[in-house]
DRENLO-856205 format. One record per atom (N, C-alpha, C): residue number from 1; chain; atom name; y, z, x. Coordinates in pm, whole numbers, plus 50000, padded with zeros to 5 digits. Atoms other than C-alpha are relative to their C-alpha. Layout:
REM DRENLO-856205
   i ch at     Y     Z     X
 NUM  A CA     Y     Z     X
...
***
This chain:
REM DRENLO-856205
   i ch at     Y     Z     X
   1  A  N 50013 50144 50007
   1  A CA 53793 45590 74152
   1  A  C 50140 49937 50001
   2  A  N 49870 50066 49991
   2  A CA 54083 45365 74250
   2  A  C 50011 49891 49894
   3  A  N 49982 50106 50100
   3  A CA 54226 45142 73978
   3  A  C 49987 49862 50063
   4  A  N 50010 50138 49955
   4  A CA 54143 44775 74014
   4  A  C 49879 49969 50086
   5  A  N 50118 50026 49919
   5  A CA 53830 44820 74223
   5  A  C 49878 49981 49911
   6  A  N 50124 50024 50073
   6  A CA 53506 44676 74095
   6  A  C 49884 50057 50080
   7  A  N 50117 49944 49936
   7  A CA 53185 44857 74173
   7  A  C 49876 49924 49952
   8  A  N 50120 50075 50035
   8  A CA 52853 44674 74185
   8  A  C 49905 50087 49919
   9  A  N 50103 49934 50078
   9  A CA 52593 44765 73929
   9  A  C 49872 49999 50082
  10  A  N 50126 49993 49927
  10  A CA 52263 44876 74075
  10  A  C 49906 49891 49950
  11  A  N 50097 50103 50035
  11  A CA 52003 44599 74083
  11  A  C 49872 50062 49946
  12  A  N 50133 49962 50047
  12  A CA 51676 44625 73897
  12  A  C 49905 49886 50030
  13  A  N 50104 50101 49987
  13  A CA 51350 44443 73947
  13  A  C 49921 50000 49869
  14  A  N 50076 50013 50124
  14  A CA 51190 44314 73629
  14  A  C 49891 49896 50024
  15  A  N 50115 50090 49983
  15  A CA 50848 44147 73619
  15  A  C 49962 49947 49863
  16  A  N 50030 50068 50126
  16  A CA 50766 43894 73349
  16  A  C 49868 49926 50009
  17  A  N 50118 50085 50019
  17  A CA 50445 43734 73228
  17  A  C 50050 49871 49939
  18  A  N 49955 50129 50053
  18  A CA 50497 43360 73169
  18  A  C 49880 49906 49983
  19  A  N 50101 50106 50005
  19  A CA 50305 43046 73087
  19  A  C 50039 49883 50091
  20  A  N 49961 50102 49902
  20  A CA 50473 42851 73370
  20  A  C 49884 49986 50097
  21  A  N 50122 50015 49921
  21  A CA 50179 42701 73556
  21  A  C 50011 49901 50115
  22  A  N 49990 50097 49890
  22  A CA 50309 42430 73788
  22  A  C 50124 50029 50086
  23  A  N 49897 49967 49901
  23  A CA 50524 42458 74098
  23  A  C 50132 49929 49972
  24  A  N 49876 50072 50028
  24  A CA 50777 42194 73989
  24  A  C 50081 50070 49891
  25  A  N 49931 49925 50106
  25  A CA 50860 42381 73667
  25  A  C 50053 50132 50053
  26  A  N 49958 49871 49944
  26  A CA 50873 42712 73854
  26  A  C 50123 49984 50088
  27  A  N 49885 50022 49913
  27  A CA 51112 42572 74113
  27  A  C 50127 49966 49921
  28  A  N 49885 50033 50084
  28  A CA 51339 42425 73845
  28  A  C 50056 50123 49929
  29  A  N 49957 49878 50068
  29  A CA 51350 42754 73653
  29  A  C 50066 50094 50100
  30  A  N 49944 49913 49896
  30  A CA 51411 42948 73973
  30  A  C 50142 49959 50037
  31  A  N 49866 50048 49963
  31  A CA 51709 42732 74069
  31  A  C 50100 50018 49886
  32  A  N 49912 49982 50115
  32  A CA 51853 42743 73717
  32  A  C 50041 50147 49986
  33  A  N 49968 49857 50011
  33  A CA 51830 43124 73704
  33  A  C 50094 50045 50112
  34  A  N 49915 49960 49888
  34  A CA 51983 43162 74049
  34  A  C 50142 49947 49987
  35  A  N 49865 50055 50018
  35  A CA 52276 42937 73957
  35  A  C 50069 50060 49878
  36  A  N 49943 49943 50122
  36  A CA 52325 43102 73617
  36  A  C 50040 50146 50018
  37  A  N 49978 49855 49985
  37  A CA 52304 43468 73720
  37  A  C 50031 50031 50145
  38  A  N 49954 49979 49862
  38  A CA 52504 43565 74027
  38  A  C 49926 50113 50069
  39  A  N 50057 49896 49914
  39  A CA 52358 43767 74312
  39  A  C 49862 50047 49954
  40  A  N 50135 49962 50042
  40  A CA 51998 43760 74191
  40  A  C 49898 49936 50093
  41  A  N 50114 50056 49929
  41  A CA 51663 43696 74354
  41  A  C 49893 49969 49896
  42  A  N 50100 50044 50097
  42  A CA 51394 43504 74166
  42  A  C 49882 49943 50076
  43  A  N 50118 50066 49944
  43  A CA 51037 43418 74257
  43  A  C 49887 50002 49899
  44  A  N 50119 50013 50085
  44  A CA 50716 43312 74088
  44  A  C 49876 50029 50084
  45  A  N 50134 49987 49943
  45  A CA 50357 43409 74165
  45  A  C 49905 49928 49905
  46  A  N 50083 50081 50088
  46  A CA 50159 43128 74007
  46  A  C 49851 50019 50028
  47  A  N 50140 49970 49972
  47  A CA 49837 43248 74169
  47  A  C 49951 50119 49918
  48  A  N 50036 49887 50087
  48  A CA 49846 43559 73949
  48  A  C 49961 49945 49863
  49  A  N 50046 50048 50130
  49  A CA 49665 43522 73617
  49  A  C 50109 50003 49893
  50  A  N 49889 49992 50096
  50  A CA 49991 43612 73435
  50  A  C 50118 49912 50037
  51  A  N 49890 50089 49957
  51  A CA 50204 43349 73619
  51  A  C 50132 50077 50008
  52  A  N 49892 49902 49990
  52  A CA 50446 43621 73724
  52  A  C 50133 49939 50041
  53  A  N 49862 50025 49959
  53  A CA 50821 43575 73739
  53  A  C 50061 50135 50034
  54  A  N 49930 49878 49959
  54  A CA 51001 43846 73937
  54  A  C 50149 49969 50009
  55  A  N 49854 50015 50001
  55  A CA 51373 43885 73883
  55  A  C 50062 50128 50051
  56  A  N 49926 49886 49949
  56  A CA 51593 44115 74086
  56  A  C 50148 49970 49983
  57  A  N 49858 50022 50024
  57  A CA 51952 44150 73972
  57  A  C 50057 50102 49904
  58  A  N 49930 49913 50093
  58  A CA 52193 44308 73732
  58  A  C 49915 50018 49873
  59  A  N 50082 49978 50119
  59  A CA 52008 44473 73441
  59  A  C 50056 49933 49874
  60  A  N 49939 50067 50116
  60  A CA 52253 44310 73198
  60  A  C 49949 49857 49984
  61  A  N 50046 50139 50003
  61  A CA 52095 43972 73284
  61  A  C 49861 49983 49939
  62  A  N 50141 50011 50040
  62  A CA 51742 44051 73160
  62  A  C 49983 49919 49871
  63  A  N 50010 50076 50126
  63  A CA 51794 43923 72803
  63  A  C 50035 49853 50023
  64  A  N 49963 50138 49969
  64  A CA 51961 43612 72945
  64  A  C 49889 49925 50071
  65  A  N 50115 50061 49932
  65  A CA 51663 43545 73170
  65  A  C 49896 49959 49896
  66  A  N 50099 50027 50105
  66  A CA 51430 43567 72871
  66  A  C 50045 49881 49915
  67  A  N 49947 50110 50082
  67  A CA 51654 43336 72663
  67  A  C 49995 49867 50075
  68  A  N 49996 50123 49920
  68  A CA 51693 43082 72943
  68  A  C 49861 49939 50013
  69  A  N 50136 50051 49982
  69  A CA 51320 43052 73011
  69  A  C 49942 49955 49865
  70  A  N 50048 50037 50134
  70  A CA 51237 43047 72638
  70  A  C 50060 49869 49952
  71  A  N 49932 50122 50043
  71  A CA 51495 42776 72572
  71  A  C 49949 49876 50072
  72  A  N 50061 50111 49927
  72  A CA 51316 42561 72831
  72  A  C 49859 49969 49948
  73  A  N 50129 50026 50063
  73  A CA 51005 42578 72612
  73  A  C 49884 50080 50057
  74  A  N 50105 49918 49940
  74  A CA 50813 42841 72808
  74  A  C 49991 50136 49933
  75  A  N 50018 49863 50049
  75  A CA 50669 43172 72699
  75  A  C 50034 50096 50114
  76  A  N 49964 49899 49902
  76  A CA 50805 43480 72876
  76  A  C 50008 50134 49930
  77  A  N 49990 49865 50054
  77  A CA 50770 43851 72815
  77  A  C 49996 50098 50117
  78  A  N 50002 49896 49898
  78  A CA 50829 44167 73014
  78  A  C 49857 50048 50016
  79  A  N 50134 49952 49972
  79  A CA 50507 44271 73182
  79  A  C 50004 50152 50001
  80  A  N 50005 49853 50010
  80  A CA 50436 44628 73080
  80  A  C 49903 50054 50103
  81  A  N 50079 49948 49889
  81  A CA 50304 44835 73366
  81  A  C 49912 50110 49968
***
């Protein structure tokens, strides 16, 4: 490994159950997460009974995603598979 070089951390995909039920809230959360956490992909599936939030990005961001959505007044939890 050469000194001074940064290596990207492998991305993970985490799926969350939420209580976000309307498209306007989902779009606002999506944009906030994308601007807060670099190089991530975010999408909602509001047609799913669990109002799924999918987050793909650095695994270090997962707790931050949970905090961000919770601080907006929404429920969010990792969906256990």
